[in-house]
N, C-alpha and C positions, 0 to 999 in steps of 0.2 A: 460371500461378502456379508459383513455385519449389516443387518437391515436398518440399524439406527444411523448408518452413514449413507443411506441411499434416499433418493427422491426421484420423482418422475422428471425426465429431461424437459426443459421448456420447449413448447411447440414452435416458437418463433426462431429458434436457432437450429443449425445443423448439429449433429452429435459431436463433430469435431470442434465447433465453436463452443458448445456447452462444456466440453471436457476441460477447457482451460480456466473456467471460472471458479469452481468450488473452493479450491485451496486458497487462492488469493482473496476471494471474497470472505471466507471464514476467518482468514488471518486479519483482514481489515475490520471485520465485525468484532472480533475479539479485542482488537486494539482500540477502535473508536467508540464502540458501544459498551462492551462489557468492562473494559479496563478504565477508559477515560470518561465514559458517559457523556459524550459530546452532545452539546445542546444547540438548538437553532440560534443563529446569530453570533456564535462564538467564532473567533479567528483561529483557523487551524493551518499550520505549515506542514506540508507533506514533502519530505525529501525524496528525490528520485521519482517524480510523478509519472514518467512513461515506462517505468519498470513493471514487472509483473504484479507486485503488490501495490505499487504506487498508483497505477491506473485504476485499479479496483477501489482503492482508498479515496481517490478524487471523486469518483462517482457516488460512492456511499456517503461521503461527507456532504456532497451536494444534495443528495436525497434527504439528508437530515437537516437541510437548510442552514448549514454552516457557511461562513465566508472562507473560501478555499484558496490558499496560496500554495504554490509548489515550486521546487527547484528543478531545473533542467540544464542540459549542457549545450544546447544549440537552438537557433531560431526555429528550425524544423520541429524539434521536440516541444518547443514552447507553443507553437501553433497546434500541435497534436494535443497537448495538455489542455489548452483552452477549449478544443473541440470536445474533450471529455467532460467539461464542466467547470474546470478551474476558473476562478475569478481573476487570478493574477499568476502568470508564469515568470519565474525569476531565473535568468541565465546566470548561474553561479560562476561561469568562466569570465563574466564581465562585471559582476557586482559582488562585493564582499558581504559577508554576514552583517557587519556593522552598518554598511550602507543600506541594505534592504530592511534592516531592523529600524533604522531611522526613518526611511521613506514610508514604510507601510504601517508602522506602529508608534511613530513618534518616540522611539526608544523605550516604549513600555513593554514590548514583547508580545508574543502570541499566547492565546489561552492554552493551546495544545500544540505540541510539535511531535510529529510522527516520523521517526527515523527508520528508514528501510535499508540503510547503507552500512552503518556502524563505523568503527574506527574514529577518525577525526570528526566525522559528521555528527557523532553522538556528542562530542564536546561542543560543537557548534549549536547543537540542539539545546544544550543546557543554557548557552548564552542567549538563544533566541526566545526561550520561554519567559513569560512574564513572572513577576513575583507571585508566589503561591500558584503558579501554573503547573502544567503536567507535561511530561515527556513519556512517550511510548516507543520502545525499540524492539525490532525483531532480530537484532544482531548485536549482542552484548558480550561476545566471547573475547573480551579484551580488558585491559587495565586502564582505569581512568581516575583522575583527580575529582573527587566528589564534593569538594569544598563549595562549588557553586550551588549544589543541591541544598546545602545547609544555609548558605548566605541568602538564597532567594526563597527558601521554604518550598522547594519543588517536590513533586511526587514523580517517581520513576517507576514505570510499569514495563515488564518484560513479557513478550508474547513468544511462546514456543509451541507451535501447532502440533508437534509430534506427541505431546503429552497424553492426549486421549488414547492414542494408539499404543503408547508405551505402558501406560498405567491402567487403562480401562476406565478412568474417571472422566466424566464429562461427555460421554458418548450419547447419553440419552437426550441431550439438548441439541445435537447436531441436526436432526431431522427438521426441527422448527426453523433453524437458521437457514437451511437450504430451501425450505418452502418460502421464506421471506426473500431470499435471493431470486427465486423464480417470479415472485410478485413484482420485484423491481424490473426484471427483464421484460415481463409482460406489459409493464407500464412505461417501457422504453426509457427507464432511468439507469439501466445497467446494460452494458454491451461488452463483448470480449474484444481485446486488443491482441491480434495475432501478429507475430513477426512475419516479415515478407517471405522467409524461407521456412519450409517444413521438411521433416525427414522421416524415413522409415525406421523401424526399430533396428534394422540391420545397419543403419547409418549413425548409430549412437555416438561414435567417436567424432564424426563430422559435426553432429549437433552440439556436442560439448565445445568443440573448437569455435563454432559460430557464436555460441553464447559467450565464451570467454573473450572473443575478439572485441566485444562492445558494440558490434554492428546491429545486434538484435534489438528491436524496439517492440516491446510486448512479449507475449509468451511464445516460446519455441515449441511447436507442436510435433509430437511423434505419432505416426500412424502405422497401420499394418500394410499400407500401400507399398507395393514393390517386393514384398516377401514371397 
């Protein structure tokens, strides 16, 4: 393994728990810190707050002292998002983007919108961002009308976490980011969110089925158990 991509596992977590954090944390760090430079007191809307990246983003944004809003699809997920540190959990099955934009921003929009879903949610992110605000997305493999970007002076950032592996660029910074992740864990500002079911590597097909079913909340863990 490339030593630049390694750090000591945090002592307060099991290796299984620790294993689910690095990718989602680094993705969130790239989005919120490196790309958007999120500042204390800013309003950030995180789409998909109980997904793998969303749950890490909520915790990181809260550690950065932002005001954290997130979208979820059920009361149970809303409760979970709040337990992770979100200030407001918005059930998008019951409240439209126009409605929560009015309720929580007086139609001014959010300083930053983090899209972890893509597709139509990216369009909603453009609508939810304030004038001269920022949108960060990890899923932009689609075609969109960018007129809102121009009309509102928005900045769009794209995060593609495979780039350091594909290009070799940016690897030297990964160790420091992972060390910061461990600091947040030790300070109890970051914790893993594991799905209720885990699988052995020989059950990879079942794991994909579980993930695609939408039943998984948090990261789906693969272990050597049972091989």
